[in-house]
C-alpha positions as CSV (number, residue, x, y, z in Angstrom):
1,M,0.3,-0.1,-0.1
2,L,2.8,2.5,0.9
3,S,4.6,1.5,-2.3
4,L,1.5,2.5,-4.4
5,L,0.9,5.7,-2.6
6,Q,4.6,6.6,-3.3
7,R,4.3,5.8,-6.9
8,L,1.4,7.9,-7.2
9,L,3.2,10.8,-5.4
10,E,6.0,10.4,-7.4
11,N,4.0,10.4,-10.8
12,R,2.0,13.7,-9.7
13,S,2.4,16.2,-12.5
14,C,2.4,19.9,-12.0
15,L,-1.0,22.0,-12.7
16,L,0.4,24.4,-15.2
17,C,2.7,22.5,-17.2
18,Y,1.7,19.0,-16.5
19,Q,5.5,17.9,-16.2
20,P,6.4,15.5,-13.7
21,S,6.4,17.2,-10.3
22,R,6.2,16.5,-6.6
23,D,4.7,19.8,-6.1
24,L,1.6,21.1,-7.4
25,I,3.4,23.8,-9.0
26,C,6.8,22.6,-10.0
27,P,9.8,25.3,-9.2
28,Y,9.8,26.4,-12.8
29,C,6.2,27.5,-13.1
30,Y,6.6,29.2,-9.6
31,D,9.3,31.1,-10.5
32,D,7.4,32.5,-13.6
33,L,4.2,33.5,-11.5
34,P,3.3,37.1,-11.9
35,V,4.0,38.1,-8.3
36,V,3.0,41.6,-7.0
37,D,6.0,43.9,-5.8
38,W,5.3,43.6,-2.0
39,Q,8.4,45.6,-0.8
40,S,7.0,48.5,-2.7
41,C,4.1,49.1,-0.8
42,Q,5.0,47.7,2.9
43,H,2.9,44.5,2.1
44,N,-0.5,46.5,1.8
45,L,-1.5,47.0,-1.8
46,M,-3.9,49.8,-0.8
47,L,-0.6,51.8,-0.4
48,L,0.1,51.7,-4.1
49,P,-1.8,54.8,-6.0
50,K,-2.1,52.5,-9.1
51,V,-4.1,50.3,-6.8
52,Q,-6.1,53.0,-5.5
53,R,-6.8,54.6,-8.7
54,S,-8.2,51.3,-10.0
55,L,-10.4,50.7,-6.8
56,P,-12.5,53.8,-6.8
57,G,-15.1,53.9,-3.9
58,V,-13.5,51.4,-1.7
59,S,-12.7,52.0,1.7
60,F,-11.0,49.2,3.6
61,P,-7.3,50.3,4.6
62,R,-5.3,46.8,4.0
63,L,-5.2,44.7,0.9
64,L,-3.2,41.7,0.6
65,S,-2.9,39.8,-2.4
66,P,0.2,38.1,-3.8
67,L,-0.5,37.6,-7.5
68,Y,-1.8,39.6,-10.2
69,Y,-5.0,37.8,-12.2
70,Q,-3.2,37.1,-15.5
71,P,-2.1,33.9,-16.7
72,P,-1.5,31.0,-15.8
73,V,-3.2,32.5,-12.1
74,N,-6.5,33.3,-13.9
75,R,-6.4,29.3,-14.9
76,L,-5.7,28.3,-11.6
77,I,-8.6,30.2,-10.3
78,K,-11.2,29.5,-12.8
79,G,-10.7,25.7,-12.3
80,L,-11.2,26.1,-8.7
81,K,-14.4,28.5,-9.1
82,Y,-16.0,27.0,-12.2
83,S,-15.0,23.1,-11.9
84,A,-14.1,22.5,-8.2
85,R,-10.5,21.4,-8.4
86,L,-9.4,21.4,-5.2
87,S,-6.1,21.0,-5.9
88,H,-5.8,24.5,-7.5
89,G,-7.3,25.7,-4.1
90,R,-4.5,23.7,-2.5
91,A,-1.9,25.5,-4.7
92,L,-3.2,28.9,-4.4
93,A,-3.6,28.5,-0.6
94,H,0.3,27.3,-0.4
95,I,1.1,30.3,-3.0
96,F,-0.6,32.8,-0.7
97,C,0.9,31.4,2.3
98,D,4.3,31.1,1.2
99,L,4.6,34.8,-0.3
100,A,2.7,36.6,2.6
101,Q,3.2,35.1,5.5
102,Q,6.6,36.3,6.2
103,H,5.0,39.4,6.2
104,L,2.3,38.8,8.7
105,I,3.8,40.5,11.3
106,D,0.3,41.1,13.3
107,P,-1.9,38.0,11.5
108,P,-5.3,38.1,12.3
109,D,-7.3,35.9,14.9
110,A,-10.0,35.0,12.2
111,L,-10.7,34.6,8.4
112,I,-14.4,35.4,7.4
113,P,-14.6,33.8,3.8
114,V,-16.9,35.9,1.4
115,P,-20.3,33.5,1.6
116,L,-22.3,32.2,-1.0
117,H,-26.0,32.5,-1.5
118,W,-27.8,29.5,-0.4
119,T,-29.2,28.9,-4.0
120,R,-26.0,29.0,-5.5
121,W,-24.5,26.5,-3.0
122,L,-27.2,24.1,-3.9
123,T,-26.3,24.3,-7.6
124,R,-22.4,24.3,-6.9
125,R,-22.2,22.3,-3.7
126,F,-19.2,24.7,-3.3
127,N,-17.8,27.7,-2.4
128,Q,-14.2,28.7,-3.5
129,S,-13.8,31.3,-0.6
130,T,-14.3,29.2,1.8
131,E,-12.1,26.5,0.4
132,L,-9.4,29.0,0.2
133,A,-9.8,30.1,3.6
134,S,-9.9,27.1,4.9
135,Q,-6.5,25.8,3.2
136,I,-4.9,29.0,4.3
137,G,-6.1,28.8,7.8
138,K,-4.6,25.1,8.4
139,Q,-1.5,26.3,7.0
140,L,-1.4,29.5,9.3
141,R,-3.3,27.9,11.9
142,I,-6.0,30.7,11.7
143,P,-9.4,29.8,12.6
144,V,-12.3,30.0,9.9
145,D,-15.4,32.2,10.9
146,Q,-18.2,31.0,8.6
147,R,-21.0,32.2,10.9
148,C,-20.6,35.8,11.3
149,I,-21.7,36.9,7.5
150,S,-24.3,35.5,5.4
151,R,-25.5,36.2,1.7
152,E,-29.1,37.5,2.2
153,R,-29.8,38.2,-1.5
154,R,-28.5,36.5,-4.5
155,S,-26.8,38.9,-6.6
156,A,-26.6,38.8,-10.5
157,P,-23.0,37.5,-11.8
158,Q,-20.6,40.4,-11.8
159,V,-18.4,39.3,-14.9
160,G,-18.6,42.4,-17.5
161,H,-19.8,44.8,-15.2
162,G,-17.7,48.0,-14.5
163,G,-17.2,49.1,-10.7
164,E,-20.0,51.3,-10.0
165,A,-22.7,48.5,-11.4
166,R,-20.8,46.3,-9.3
167,R,-21.4,48.4,-6.1
168,R,-25.1,48.9,-6.9
169,R,-25.3,45.1,-7.2
170,M,-23.8,44.4,-3.8
171,H,-26.1,46.9,-2.1
172,N,-27.8,44.9,0.8
173,V,-26.5,41.6,-0.3
174,F,-24.7,40.7,3.0
175,R,-26.0,40.3,6.5
176,L,-24.4,40.2,9.7
177,E,-25.5,37.1,11.5
178,Q,-23.0,37.2,14.8
179,A,-20.3,39.2,16.2
180,P,-16.9,38.2,15.6
181,A,-15.5,36.8,18.8
182,V,-11.9,38.2,17.8
183,N,-10.5,41.8,17.5
184,H,-8.8,41.3,14.3
185,V,-10.1,39.5,11.0
186,A,-9.6,38.9,7.3
187,I,-12.2,38.6,4.9
188,V,-11.0,36.0,2.4
189,D,-12.1,36.0,-1.6
190,D,-10.5,34.8,-4.7
191,V,-9.8,37.9,-7.0
192,V,-10.1,41.6,-6.5
193,T,-11.7,42.9,-9.8
194,T,-13.4,46.1,-8.3
195,G,-13.2,45.9,-4.6
196,S,-16.9,45.9,-4.6
197,T,-17.5,42.4,-3.0
198,L,-14.9,43.0,0.0
199,Q,-16.1,46.7,0.3
200,A,-19.6,45.7,1.3
201,I,-18.5,42.9,3.5
202,Y,-16.1,45.3,5.1
203,R,-18.4,48.2,5.5
204,L,-21.0,45.9,7.1
205,L,-18.4,44.9,9.6
206,H,-16.8,48.2,10.3
207,R,-20.5,50.2,10.9
208,A,-21.1,47.4,13.6
209,Y,-17.9,47.2,15.1
210,P,-15.8,50.4,14.6
211,S,-12.7,48.9,16.7
212,L,-12.7,45.7,14.7
213,R,-9.6,45.4,12.6
214,I,-10.3,43.9,9.3
215,D,-8.2,43.1,6.8
216,C,-9.0,42.0,3.0
217,W,-7.2,39.1,1.5
218,A,-7.2,37.8,-1.8
219,M,-5.4,35.5,-4.0
220,A,-5.1,37.6,-7.0
221,I,-6.0,41.5,-7.9
222,T,-6.7,42.2,-11.6
223,P,-4.5,44.8,-13.4
224,P,-6.0,48.4,-13.9
225,P,-6.6,49.1,-17.6
226,N,-4.0,50.4,-20.1
227,Q,-1.3,49.0,-17.6
228,G,0.2,46.5,-20.1
229,A,3.4,44.6,-19.3
230,S,4.7,47.4,-16.7
231,W,1.8,46.2,-14.1
232,R,3.3,42.9,-14.1
233,E,6.2,42.6,-11.5
234,R,8.8,39.9,-11.3
235,R,10.4,38.4,-8.2
């Protein structure tokens, strides 16, 4: 049995290049990931002017997102979100923790995944934000709070809509179910495009608990328009 397991592990391939690899992402593909330049913004993307310009109307003070939503990262996220490929979620969580944990001087006490409306959950039987938060929580030893926030109203798909339309669609979508039992939380999502989803949850929590420290975490951030290759930083 052990030898069979060892052979299976040895035969595992990289999720991106499909070459034999003991890791979900081989070292060569890992080195080619579009990684954010953390050093230039003290590991908080909200301090970057180009991010502030691309997220108008956003008021959350801290955003951690180690990758840009570009190939091949978008392939990993779409595979998790639309095909429930849990190996993609494990890979994304590993990348996030590997790039971010060395900068988490004051990590949150709990992770709050962006909730899915129950009707959509019945269709998918899966919430990518919960999966990501669970994987990150295991690696960083941070508990996940799925009871704090619920999705009261099912919103239409956000793909193809601009920031203002997305913010309107997020009005009164979430509901506060119970107070966080900690003083510092991080809201976890897969991708930041306009920030409207994270902003809606941040505003709900901040209005109810002004002293609560709230960070926003995402696996990737969409490059702002007309940035081209200059937006993509290399490690």
